[in-house]
Every structure is written in structure tokens, then in C-alpha cells.
N, C-alpha and C positions, 0 to 999 in steps of 0.2 A: 552067761551074760545076762539073761532075763532075770535069773534069780538075784544076781547082784543089783540090778536096777530096782527090783522089787524091794529088797532090803534097804537100799538107799532111800527110796521113796518113803517107806515106813519109818525109817530113822528120822527123816526130815519132818514127817508129820508129827512124830513124837517130840522132836526138838521144837517144832513150832508150837505144839500144845504146851510144852513146859516153858516156852519163852513168853507166853501171854502174861503170867503173873509178874514177871520181871518187867515187861513192857508197861503194864499198868502201874507198877511201883515206880518205875523211872518217870512215867508221865506225871504221877502224883508229886514226885520230888521236884520235877521241873516246874509244875504248877505252883507248888509251895514256895520255891525260890523266887519265881516271878512275882508272886503275891507279896512276899516279904520285901523285895526290892521296891515294889510299888508303894508299900506302906512307909518304908524308910524315906523314899523321895518325897512323899506327901508330908511327912513330919519335918523334913528339912525345909521344904518350901513354906510350910506354915510358920516355922520358927523364924525364917528369914523375913517373911511378911510382917510378923509381929515386931521384930527388931526394927524394921524400916518404919513402921507406924510409930513406935516409941521415939525414934530419931526425929521424925517429922513433927511430932508433938513437942519435943524439946526445942526444936528450931522455931516453931510457931510461938512458943512461950517466950523464948529469947527475943523474938521480934516484937511481941506485945510489950515486953518490959522495956525494950529500946524506945518504942513509940511513946510509952507512958513517961519515960524519962525526958524525952524531947518535949512532950506536952507540959510537963512540970517546969522545964527550963524556960519555955516561952511564956 
């Protein structure tokens, strides 16, 4: 029984030692995925902000044109 426990402990230690590279690799993959998602969200928000500013500029220009037309009319 003691021999079996000793072998199981050694096998667990070897399994733990061999699982470190996979743990580091999976941590790196998870970090890369989180970073990529962050970059994609940032790009989406920047594009959305840019399109909103273009829309606001167009609305402001239309309002100015309307005001100029009213001034010319009067």
C-alpha cells in the first residue's frame, strides 16, 4: 500500500511538472484572446465615435444652410 501511494505521489509530481508548460501556454492563449477582444472593441468604439461625429457635422452643416436660406429670404 505504501509503495502504491509513493508511486502515485511521484506520478502526480511528474504530471504537475509536465502540466506547467501547458498551463503557461494556456495562460498565454487566454491573455492573447483577451487582448485581441480588447483591441477589437476599441476599434469598434473608435469607428462608431467617428461615424457619430461625421453625422453631427453633417447635421450642423444642414442647420447652417437652413439658417442661411432663412436669412436670405428675409
